[in-house]
Structure formats: structure tokens, C-alpha cells
C-alpha positions as CSV (number, residue, x, y, z in Angstrom):
1,X,-43.1,33.6,-11.4
2,X,-41.7,37.0,-13.7
3,X,-38.7,37.3,-15.4
4,X,-37.9,40.1,-12.6
5,X,-39.1,37.7,-9.8
6,X,-36.7,34.2,-11.5
7,X,-34.2,36.5,-11.3
8,X,-34.1,38.0,-7.5
9,X,-35.0,34.0,-7.1
10,X,-32.0,32.7,-9.1
11,X,-29.3,34.7,-7.0
12,X,-30.9,34.2,-3.7
13,X,-29.7,30.7,-5.0
14,X,-26.7,31.0,-5.7
15,X,-26.2,33.8,-2.9
16,X,-26.5,30.8,-0.6
17,X,-24.6,28.2,-2.8
18,X,-21.2,30.6,-1.9
19,X,-18.5,28.8,-0.1
20,X,-14.8,29.6,0.5
21,X,-13.0,26.9,2.4
22,X,-9.7,29.2,2.2
23,X,-9.0,31.5,5.5
24,X,-7.1,34.4,5.9
25,X,-4.8,32.5,7.7
26,X,-4.4,29.4,5.1
27,X,-1.1,29.6,3.9
28,X,0.5,30.4,7.8
29,X,-1.6,26.8,8.8
30,X,-0.5,25.1,5.4
31,X,3.8,25.9,6.6
32,X,2.4,25.1,10.3
33,X,1.2,21.6,9.1
34,X,4.5,20.5,6.9
35,X,6.5,21.4,9.9
36,X,3.8,18.7,12.0
37,X,4.4,16.4,9.2
38,X,8.0,15.9,9.4
39,X,7.5,14.6,13.2
40,X,4.5,13.2,12.9
41,X,5.3,8.8,12.8
42,X,2.3,7.6,12.0
43,X,2.6,6.5,8.2
44,X,3.9,8.1,4.9
45,X,0.4,8.8,3.6
46,X,0.7,12.3,5.4
47,X,3.0,13.3,3.0
48,X,1.6,16.2,1.5
49,X,2.9,18.6,-1.9
50,X,5.5,21.0,-2.5
51,X,4.6,23.8,-4.2
52,X,6.7,22.7,-6.5
53,X,4.6,19.5,-6.8
54,X,1.6,21.8,-6.9
55,X,2.9,24.4,-10.1
56,X,3.8,21.5,-12.2
57,X,0.8,19.1,-12.1
58,X,-1.5,22.8,-13.1
59,X,0.7,22.6,-15.5
60,X,-1.5,19.3,-17.1
61,X,-4.2,18.7,-19.9
62,X,-7.8,19.1,-19.1
63,X,-9.2,15.9,-20.7
64,X,-11.5,13.3,-19.2
65,X,-9.8,10.4,-17.9
66,X,-13.4,8.5,-18.6
67,X,-12.6,9.0,-21.7
68,X,-9.0,10.1,-23.0
69,X,-6.7,12.3,-20.2
70,X,-3.5,13.1,-22.3
71,X,-1.4,13.7,-19.5
72,X,-2.5,10.6,-17.3
73,X,-2.2,8.5,-20.9
74,X,1.4,9.3,-20.5
75,X,1.4,8.4,-17.0
76,X,-0.3,5.0,-17.3
77,X,2.6,4.5,-20.5
78,X,5.2,5.2,-18.4
79,X,4.3,3.1,-15.3
80,X,3.8,0.2,-18.0
81,X,7.4,0.9,-19.7
82,X,8.8,1.4,-16.0
83,X,7.1,-1.4,-14.5
84,X,7.9,-3.8,-18.0
85,X,4.2,-4.2,-18.0
86,X,2.1,-4.4,-22.0
87,X,0.2,-1.3,-19.8
88,X,-1.6,0.3,-16.7
89,X,-4.5,1.9,-15.4
90,X,-4.2,5.1,-12.8
91,X,-7.0,5.2,-10.0
92,X,-7.4,6.4,-6.7
93,X,-6.5,4.6,-4.4
94,X,-4.1,1.9,-3.3
95,X,-7.4,0.0,-2.3
96,X,-9.1,0.1,-5.7
97,X,-6.5,-0.9,-7.1
98,X,-6.4,-4.0,-5.6
99,X,-9.4,-5.1,-5.6
100,X,-9.7,-3.7,-9.3
101,X,-7.7,-6.0,-9.9
102,X,-7.9,-9.4,-7.9
103,X,-11.8,-9.1,-9.4
104,X,-10.1,-8.4,-12.8
105,X,-8.1,-11.9,-12.1
106,X,-11.1,-13.8,-10.5
107,X,-13.8,-14.7,-13.4
108,X,-15.3,-18.1,-11.8
109,X,-16.3,-18.5,-8.5
110,X,-15.6,-20.7,-6.5
111,X,-12.1,-19.9,-5.8
112,X,-9.8,-18.5,-3.2
113,X,-7.3,-16.5,-2.7
114,X,-3.6,-17.6,-0.8
115,X,-1.8,-14.4,0.6
116,X,-0.1,-13.4,4.1
117,X,-2.0,-13.5,6.8
118,X,-0.8,-9.9,7.8
119,X,-1.8,-8.9,4.2
120,X,-3.2,-5.6,3.4
121,X,-5.8,-6.8,0.8
122,X,-6.5,-9.4,3.6
123,X,-6.6,-7.3,7.0
124,X,-7.1,-3.5,6.0
125,X,-9.4,-3.4,2.5
126,X,-12.4,-3.6,4.8
127,X,-13.6,-7.1,3.3
128,X,-13.4,-5.5,-0.2
129,X,-11.7,-9.4,-1.5
130,X,-15.4,-10.7,0.2
131,X,-17.7,-8.3,-1.1
132,X,-16.1,-7.2,-4.3
133,X,-15.2,-10.4,-5.7
134,X,-16.8,-13.0,-3.4
135,X,-12.9,-14.8,-2.4
136,X,-12.7,-17.0,0.1
137,X,-9.0,-15.4,1.2
138,X,-6.7,-18.4,3.1
139,X,-4.5,-15.9,5.1
140,X,-1.0,-18.0,5.4
141,X,1.3,-17.5,8.5
142,X,4.8,-17.4,7.0
143,X,7.2,-20.2,9.0
144,X,10.7,-18.1,9.4
145,X,7.9,-14.8,10.8
146,X,8.9,-12.7,7.9
147,X,8.2,-13.7,3.9
148,X,6.1,-16.3,3.0
149,X,8.4,-18.9,1.5
150,X,7.7,-21.4,-1.4
151,X,6.8,-23.9,0.9
152,X,5.0,-22.0,3.0
153,X,1.8,-21.1,-0.4
154,X,2.4,-25.1,-0.9
155,X,0.6,-25.9,2.3
156,X,-1.8,-23.2,1.8
157,X,-3.4,-23.5,-1.5
158,X,-6.2,-25.7,-2.5
159,X,-5.7,-28.1,-5.9
160,X,-8.1,-30.6,-5.7
161,X,-11.5,-31.0,-7.9
162,X,-13.1,-31.9,-4.4
163,X,-16.2,-30.3,-4.2
164,X,-15.7,-29.2,-0.7
165,X,-13.0,-26.2,-0.9
166,X,-12.5,-23.2,-3.2
167,X,-9.8,-23.7,-5.6
168,X,-7.0,-21.6,-5.5
169,X,-7.1,-18.3,-8.5
170,X,-4.5,-16.1,-7.7
171,X,-1.7,-15.8,-5.3
172,X,-1.0,-12.6,-3.7
173,X,1.9,-10.9,-2.2
174,X,3.4,-7.8,-0.8
175,X,6.1,-6.1,-1.0
176,X,7.5,-4.1,0.9
177,X,4.8,-5.8,3.7
178,X,5.2,-4.0,7.1
179,X,8.1,-2.2,5.9
180,X,10.0,-6.0,5.0
181,X,11.7,-7.1,1.4
182,X,10.6,-10.2,0.3
183,X,13.7,-12.0,-1.1
184,X,13.7,-12.4,-4.9
185,X,15.3,-15.5,-5.4
186,X,11.7,-16.7,-3.7
187,X,9.2,-14.3,-5.4
188,X,10.5,-16.4,-8.3
189,X,10.0,-19.9,-6.8
190,X,6.2,-18.5,-6.3
191,X,5.8,-17.2,-8.9
192,X,7.0,-20.2,-11.1
193,X,4.7,-22.3,-8.8
194,X,2.0,-21.0,-9.5
195,X,1.7,-20.0,-13.1
196,X,2.6,-24.4,-13.4
197,X,-0.3,-24.6,-11.7
198,X,-2.6,-22.3,-13.9
199,X,-2.9,-19.6,-11.5
200,X,-2.1,-16.0,-11.1
201,X,0.0,-14.1,-9.7
202,X,-0.8,-10.1,-7.7
203,X,1.3,-8.2,-6.8
204,X,0.5,-5.4,-3.9
205,X,3.4,-3.6,-4.3
206,X,1.9,-0.1,-2.1
207,X,5.1,0.3,-1.0
208,X,7.7,-1.4,-4.0
209,X,9.8,1.8,-4.3
210,X,10.7,0.9,-1.3
211,X,12.6,-2.6,-2.8
212,X,13.9,-1.0,-5.6
213,X,15.4,2.3,-3.7
214,X,16.6,0.0,-1.0
215,X,17.8,-3.0,-3.8
216,X,19.3,-1.2,-6.7
217,X,16.4,-3.7,-8.6
218,X,14.8,-2.3,-11.6
219,X,11.1,-2.3,-11.4
220,X,11.0,-3.8,-13.8
221,X,12.7,-6.8,-12.3
222,X,10.8,-6.8,-9.3
223,X,7.1,-6.6,-11.5
224,X,8.3,-9.6,-14.1
225,X,7.2,-12.6,-11.8
226,X,3.7,-11.0,-11.3
227,X,0.3,-10.9,-14.1
228,X,-0.8,-7.7,-12.2
229,X,0.8,-5.5,-9.7
230,X,-0.8,-2.2,-7.6
231,X,2.0,0.7,-7.1
232,X,1.0,4.0,-4.7
233,X,2.2,7.2,-5.9
234,X,0.5,8.5,-2.2
235,X,2.8,5.6,0.1
236,X,6.8,6.8,-0.1
237,X,6.4,9.0,-3.5
238,X,4.2,11.9,-1.3
239,X,1.9,12.4,-3.8
240,X,-1.7,13.7,-2.9
241,X,-4.0,10.5,-4.5
242,X,-3.3,7.8,-6.3
243,X,-2.5,4.1,-7.1
244,X,-1.5,2.4,-10.3
245,X,-2.4,-0.7,-11.9
246,X,-0.5,-3.1,-14.6
247,X,-1.0,-6.0,-17.2
248,X,-1.6,-7.4,-20.1
249,X,-3.4,-5.0,-22.9
250,X,-5.9,-7.3,-22.5
251,X,-6.3,-7.0,-18.4
252,X,-6.1,-3.6,-18.2
253,X,-8.9,-3.2,-20.8
254,X,-10.7,-5.2,-18.3
255,X,-10.2,-3.4,-14.9
256,X,-10.7,-0.1,-16.5
257,X,-14.7,-1.6,-16.8
258,X,-14.1,-2.8,-13.8
259,X,-13.0,0.5,-12.4
260,X,-16.7,2.4,-13.7
261,X,-18.1,-0.4,-12.2
262,X,-16.4,0.3,-8.2
263,X,-16.7,4.1,-8.8
264,X,-13.4,5.3,-9.9
265,X,-13.8,6.7,-12.8
266,X,-13.0,9.9,-12.5
267,X,-13.0,13.1,-14.6
268,X,-9.4,15.7,-14.9
269,X,-6.8,13.9,-13.4
270,X,-4.5,15.7,-15.7
271,X,-3.2,17.4,-11.8
272,X,-3.6,14.2,-10.3
273,X,-1.6,12.5,-13.2
274,X,1.3,15.3,-12.9
275,X,1.2,15.0,-8.8
276,X,2.3,11.7,-9.4
277,X,5.1,12.2,-12.3
278,X,6.4,14.7,-10.5
279,X,6.5,11.9,-7.4
280,X,7.9,9.4,-9.4
281,X,10.7,11.6,-11.3
282,X,11.4,14.0,-7.6
283,X,11.3,11.6,-5.2
284,X,11.9,8.7,-5.3
285,X,15.9,9.6,-5.6
286,X,14.9,10.8,-2.4
287,X,14.3,7.0,-0.8
288,X,17.6,5.6,0.7
289,X,17.9,8.8,3.1
290,X,14.6,7.9,4.3
291,X,15.2,3.9,5.0
292,X,18.9,5.6,6.5
293,X,16.8,7.9,9.4
294,X,14.9,4.4,10.0
295,X,18.1,2.4,11.4
296,X,18.9,5.3,13.1
297,X,15.8,4.9,14.6
298,X,16.1,1.3,15.3
299,X,19.6,1.0,16.2
300,X,18.7,3.9,18.1
301,X,15.4,2.4,20.5
302,X,18.2,-1.2,20.2
303,X,20.7,1.0,22.4
304,X,18.0,1.4,25.4
305,X,16.8,-1.2,25.4
306,X,13.5,-1.4,24.0
307,X,13.0,-4.8,22.4
308,X,13.1,-4.9,18.5
309,X,10.2,-6.3,16.9
310,X,10.6,-5.6,13.1
311,X,14.2,-4.4,11.7
312,X,14.2,-0.9,9.3
313,X,14.5,-2.4,5.9
314,X,13.1,0.2,4.6
315,X,11.2,2.8,6.4
316,X,9.6,1.2,9.3
317,X,10.5,0.1,12.4
318,X,8.6,-2.0,15.1
319,X,9.6,-1.7,19.0
320,X,8.1,-2.3,22.5
321,X,9.7,0.3,25.0
322,X,8.7,-2.2,27.7
323,X,11.4,-3.9,28.7
324,X,12.6,0.3,29.8
325,X,9.3,0.4,31.4
326,X,8.0,2.8,29.2
327,X,4.3,2.4,27.7
328,X,3.0,3.3,24.1
329,X,0.0,5.3,26.2
330,X,2.8,7.4,28.0
331,X,5.2,7.8,25.1
332,X,2.1,9.2,23.0
333,X,1.5,11.5,25.5
334,X,4.7,12.9,26.4
335,X,5.4,13.1,22.6
336,X,2.6,14.9,22.0
337,X,3.1,17.4,25.0
338,X,7.3,18.8,23.5
339,X,7.1,22.1,22.8
340,X,7.5,20.7,19.5
341,X,5.2,17.9,19.7
342,X,5.9,14.8,17.8
343,X,3.0,11.6,16.5
344,X,3.3,8.5,17.0
345,X,0.5,6.2,17.3
346,X,2.3,2.6,18.4
347,X,5.1,0.3,18.0
348,X,5.7,1.3,14.7
349,X,7.3,4.2,13.7
350,X,7.3,5.2,9.8
351,X,10.0,7.7,8.5
352,X,9.1,9.6,4.9
353,X,10.6,12.0,2.8
354,X,9.2,14.6,4.6
355,X,10.6,13.6,8.5
356,X,12.9,15.8,10.4
357,X,16.2,14.8,10.9
358,X,15.9,16.4,14.4
359,X,12.5,14.9,15.0
360,X,14.6,11.6,15.1
361,X,17.1,12.8,17.8
362,X,13.9,14.1,19.3
363,X,11.8,11.2,19.8
364,X,14.8,8.6,20.8
365,X,16.2,11.6,23.7
366,X,12.2,11.4,24.7
367,X,12.7,7.6,24.6
368,X,15.8,8.4,26.6
369,X,13.7,10.9,29.3
370,X,11.3,8.3,30.2
371,X,13.6,5.6,30.7
372,X,15.8,7.5,32.6
373,X,13.0,8.4,34.7
374,X,12.1,5.0,35.3
375,X,15.4,4.3,36.5
376,X,15.5,6.5,39.5
377,X,12.0,5.6,40.5
378,X,13.2,1.8,41.2
379,X,12.5,0.3,37.7
380,X,15.0,-2.3,36.6
381,X,15.4,-2.6,33.2
382,X,14.8,-6.2,31.4
383,X,17.1,-7.8,29.3
384,X,16.4,-7.9,25.3
385,X,18.0,-11.5,23.3
386,X,14.7,-10.6,20.6
387,X,17.5,-9.0,17.2
388,X,20.5,-8.5,19.5
389,X,22.5,-10.1,17.0
390,X,20.6,-7.9,14.3
391,X,18.2,-11.3,13.2
392,X,15.1,-9.6,14.5
393,X,12.0,-11.0,12.5
394,X,8.5,-9.7,13.2
395,X,6.6,-11.8,15.7
396,X,3.6,-14.4,15.0
397,X,1.1,-11.6,17.0
398,X,0.4,-8.5,15.5
399,X,3.1,-6.5,15.3
400,X,1.5,-3.6,15.2
401,X,-0.2,-2.8,18.4
402,X,-1.9,0.6,17.5
403,X,-2.2,2.7,20.8
404,X,-3.4,6.4,20.1
405,X,-4.6,9.2,23.4
406,X,-8.7,9.0,23.3
407,X,-10.5,11.7,24.8
408,X,-11.7,11.0,28.4
409,X,-15.1,9.0,28.0
410,X,-14.2,6.9,24.9
411,X,-13.1,3.7,25.0
412,X,-9.9,2.1,24.3
413,X,-9.0,0.0,22.3
414,X,-5.8,-1.7,21.0
415,X,-5.8,-2.8,17.3
416,X,-4.1,-2.4,13.6
417,X,-3.8,-0.7,10.6
418,X,-1.6,-0.8,7.1
């Protein structure tokens, strides 16, 4: 092929490569999306970056994180100081942060992990403990229905030379778990016991920010009982991407190797680190207001006669509207059909830093309206005893009933989601 023909072929190839993912109304659509987020109670992962976050993030450095990335290094150093650990590692997701952390602890099989039966690492990480680490998971059910205790842990760990069993190597806790807080004295008791038996402690602290904000406890104190902690920047704090794993220098050095092995070695992460840093600095102070909105939802739903499955200790409340004759599917459809729609999935309502107080009131008014319609049609509300004295604990059944509206022809399912 002569030079002229080659240039033409290249020009044609380059023309075919072009793509523009923006449209003429993109800014208007983004404004609409931010409003929709403010009326969505599905999760706190749906929060979106603010213009101020974008501006800050775009000022960050342009290194390569597989080698060295200055802004990301500064974020990691800050997270290590904040949590009282020696070192930290930025990862793309909370799932990867947990799985890399666990894999780094688990060095020679056979071994097992003890965790709560509702834990994210057990239920919502696609079997990662088995796939990545070949680990057996012992899913313990807390007798108090709220959090694992030292007695629960002792009843489920395996400390034996019996070749039939996989010895417990890691005890993994989650705080918050379904929005609930584990008492710190219980965490310390479990940690002291685990370390006395040569076991490691890992914390899925995706929403540990909420614990710190609600209890005014420093992160370093909350993280002290653990050998490793995973903290998520996109849950609660509103960053678009990223989690951080913290531990000793030796632990993080090995974890970085596993991050690369898992495909988590990223390049110009400065912009992501910038968004995370902005979120930690500016959005953490907003969490008490988030908790207040969740408590407002709980009080309102309780007053309407709904069953509260799990109280709003932080940003979540779990409820069942069946006692007032309302089904999840009906509520979801009616909420979506409002002039200013509200998005729900089922029993879990999550408030976040971009939740509109008006959306909370509109949701409560909708529940009240449907309940009144049921009464007018002859439904007799059922008395609710669970939680009326303010001592609600999550039930042993999976309290998250996810009931999205499905299109005609699709199968209806009940599922759970982290």
C-alpha cells in the first residue's frame, strides 16, 4: 500500500473510532438525575458527585498508581493516620477491598472465616471468599438478632487439630451491618479472644463513617481491634468510586500484590483520590442529618402502624407495611407513579447525603394515603408489638425483602441486596 492510500485508510479508521457520549441536553439531564437521587431510598451508593467535587478532583496529580501517584499516596497516608494503622491501599471497590484483605490474611489452607450470616462478604460478594481464597465461611446467627457477641463467636470458631475441620483463621465483622452499630465493648471482647487464639480480625467498615458520626468516636478507636479494615468512599460519603484497605506496612505490601493479581491495579487514580478526599472532608459532617432523616422515617412509619423490622440506628430503617394492609409491590408502583416519583425497592429504606427532606415527608404521606384507602375498603389494621417499646432488633429472617417492579413477562422474584 502506497503512502497516500495508507493515509486515507488511517483517516477512515480514525473516523470510525470517533464517539461522543455527551448529548445536547446532558447538563439538563444531570440536573434531573440529581433530583431523582434526592428521592431515591434504594441505597446510598446512588449518590452523585457535585460540581464542587469535580472541580477539586480535576486539580489532582497525573501519576500512575501501579508505579506511583502523588495524590493517591497522600490519600492513603491520610487514611492510615485517620484509622491508626501503618499503611493504606486505594482500591476500586468495597468488594475488592474486602476480598484482597481476606486473601492477604489467608496464607495456607485449609482455613475458615467466621462472620455474621447477613455479612456482605458472605451474601453479596459473589462467593468471593470461596473463589479467591478457597476459604470455608461459617455464617453465624447472632442470638440477640442484632450483632455477634463473644459467645456467638466462641460457638462458631473451629480450634482443633481434627482433620475433618477447617480451622478458623479470620473473624470478620461488619460495622454498620444493615445500618446497625456493633457495641464497641463487644468488638473489643471478640478481638481480644481472637488474638489470644492466633486469629486475625477483619472489619468490613464500608459504612464505619456512620458509626463514627453517630457515636462521636474517632476512626482510630473503632479500627484499633482489627488487623485490617476496609472503608468505602462511595457508601455514605458520596464519592463516585473507591475504597481503602488499611493495616500494617507488611500487610499492605502483600495486599498491593493481590490487588494487581485481582485486576485492581489502576493508572491515573489522582482524580478518583481527589473525589474521595473531597468526600471525606466535606461530606462526613453531613451524616448526622442523614441519621436524623432515617429516624424521622422510622417514627413516621411506626406512627402509621407499620412494623419496624430494624430501627434507624444510622442511615437505614427496615419496615413491613403489611399490618396496615399495604404490600411492597403496591407501594413501589404508587411511589413511582407520583407526580414527583420516589424510588423504592422493598423493606429497606436508605437515607443518604443527597436525600431530600421533602421526599421523606412525601413517602410518609403516600403510605398514609394508601393505608386510609385500605381502611375505607374495609381492611382492619393489625396491632404491631414488635418495636413499640423502642427495642426493635432485626429478625432472624432476611429483613431485606427486595421487590422491584418487573416488566410484563419477567419472572417475579424476592431477593436480598447489600
